[in-house]
C-alpha positions as CSV (number, residue, x, y, z in Angstrom):
1,X,-12.9,15.6,-11.4
2,X,-9.8,15.2,-9.5
3,X,-11.5,16.8,-6.5
4,X,-13.8,13.6,-6.0
5,X,-10.9,11.2,-5.7
6,X,-9.2,13.3,-3.1
7,X,-11.3,12.5,-0.1
8,X,-11.3,8.8,-0.8
9,X,-7.5,8.8,-1.0
10,X,-7.3,10.6,2.1
11,X,-9.6,8.1,3.6
12,X,-7.2,5.3,2.5
13,X,-4.0,7.0,3.6
14,X,-5.6,7.6,7.1
15,X,-6.7,4.0,7.1
16,X,-3.1,2.9,6.3
17,X,-2.2,4.2,9.7
18,X,-4.5,1.8,11.6
19,X,-2.9,-1.3,13.1
20,X,-3.5,-4.4,10.9
21,X,-5.6,-6.2,13.1
22,X,-8.2,-3.1,12.8
23,X,-8.4,-3.3,9.2
24,X,-12.1,-4.1,7.8
25,X,-13.2,-4.7,4.4
26,X,-15.2,-1.4,2.8
27,X,-19.0,-1.4,3.5
28,X,-21.1,-1.1,0.4
29,X,-20.4,-2.0,-3.2
30,X,-17.0,-3.4,-4.3
31,X,-14.7,-1.1,-5.9
32,X,-12.8,-2.3,-8.9
33,X,-8.9,-2.3,-8.5
34,X,-6.4,-3.8,-10.9
35,X,-4.3,-5.4,-8.2
36,X,-5.2,-7.0,-5.0
37,X,-2.9,-8.1,-2.2
38,X,-3.2,-11.7,-3.5
39,X,-2.5,-10.7,-7.2
40,X,0.5,-8.6,-6.0
41,X,1.8,-11.6,-3.9
42,X,1.5,-13.7,-6.7
43,X,3.6,-11.4,-8.9
44,X,6.1,-10.8,-6.1
45,X,6.6,-14.5,-5.5
46,X,7.0,-15.5,-9.2
47,X,10.5,-16.6,-10.2
48,X,10.1,-14.8,-13.8
49,X,11.9,-11.9,-13.7
50,X,9.2,-9.8,-15.4
51,X,6.9,-10.5,-12.8
52,X,9.3,-9.5,-9.9
53,X,9.9,-6.2,-12.1
54,X,6.0,-5.7,-12.3
55,X,5.8,-6.3,-8.4
56,X,8.6,-3.7,-7.8
57,X,7.4,-1.3,-10.2
58,X,3.6,-1.5,-8.8
59,X,4.9,-0.7,-5.1
60,X,7.4,1.6,-6.0
61,X,4.4,3.5,-8.0
62,X,2.2,3.5,-4.9
63,X,5.1,4.8,-2.6
64,X,5.4,7.7,-5.1
65,X,1.8,8.3,-5.2
66,X,1.4,8.5,-1.6
67,X,4.5,10.6,-1.4
68,X,3.0,12.8,-4.2
69,X,-0.2,13.3,-2.1
70,X,2.0,14.3,0.8
71,X,3.8,16.9,-1.2
72,X,0.7,18.5,-2.3
73,X,-1.0,18.5,1.4
74,X,-3.7,15.9,0.3
75,X,-2.4,13.4,2.8
76,X,-0.9,13.4,6.2
77,X,3.1,13.0,6.4
78,X,4.2,9.5,7.2
79,X,7.1,8.4,9.3
80,X,8.7,6.0,6.9
81,X,12.5,7.1,6.2
82,X,13.2,9.9,3.6
83,X,14.7,7.4,1.1
84,X,13.6,3.5,0.9
85,X,15.1,1.5,-1.6
86,X,12.8,-0.2,-4.2
87,X,13.8,-3.8,-3.1
88,X,13.4,-2.8,0.6
89,X,9.7,-1.6,0.0
90,X,9.0,-4.7,-2.0
91,X,10.4,-6.8,0.7
92,X,8.3,-5.0,3.6
93,X,4.9,-5.5,1.4
94,X,5.4,-9.3,0.7
95,X,6.4,-10.0,4.3
96,X,3.2,-8.0,5.4
97,X,1.3,-9.9,2.8
98,X,2.7,-13.2,4.2
99,X,1.9,-12.6,7.6
100,X,-1.7,-11.2,7.4
101,X,-2.7,-13.5,5.1
102,X,-6.4,-12.5,5.8
103,X,-6.0,-9.0,4.3
104,X,-5.1,-10.4,0.6
105,X,-8.2,-9.5,-0.8
106,X,-7.9,-5.6,0.0
107,X,-6.6,-3.3,-2.7
108,X,-2.9,-3.6,-3.1
109,X,-2.2,0.2,-3.1
110,X,-3.7,0.0,0.6
111,X,-1.8,-2.9,1.8
112,X,1.6,-1.0,0.4
113,X,0.6,1.9,2.7
114,X,-0.3,-0.2,5.7
115,X,2.6,-2.3,5.3
116,X,4.9,0.6,5.5
117,X,3.0,2.2,8.5
118,X,3.5,-1.1,10.3
119,X,7.2,-1.2,9.4
120,X,7.6,2.5,10.1
121,X,5.4,3.4,12.8
122,X,4.8,7.1,14.2
123,X,5.6,7.4,17.8
124,X,4.3,10.2,19.6
């Protein structure tokens, strides 16, 4: 069962390394996601502490998931710093969502990956 999710996950991680201007909505039927860029940004900008915590926890969870897939050899390595602070990662994602408002309908997990790849690009 897990095997059928590996290929789509690799595609998402590979898409994360693409420049923001080249991102395109997925073809075919839409896939339900709990969080989109728009809903994540709404949480991140909410002044209530529980929303700020939910935002940070979501972003950190996505980063941990990506790092887990790299560790297991299911995803390519990134050029992100070895240690990123939770607030730092959240701020990068919020800045990205504010800058690229046209991408807010994408899955939030993809946006986290793309935002970090944008902030820490790989240089050959």
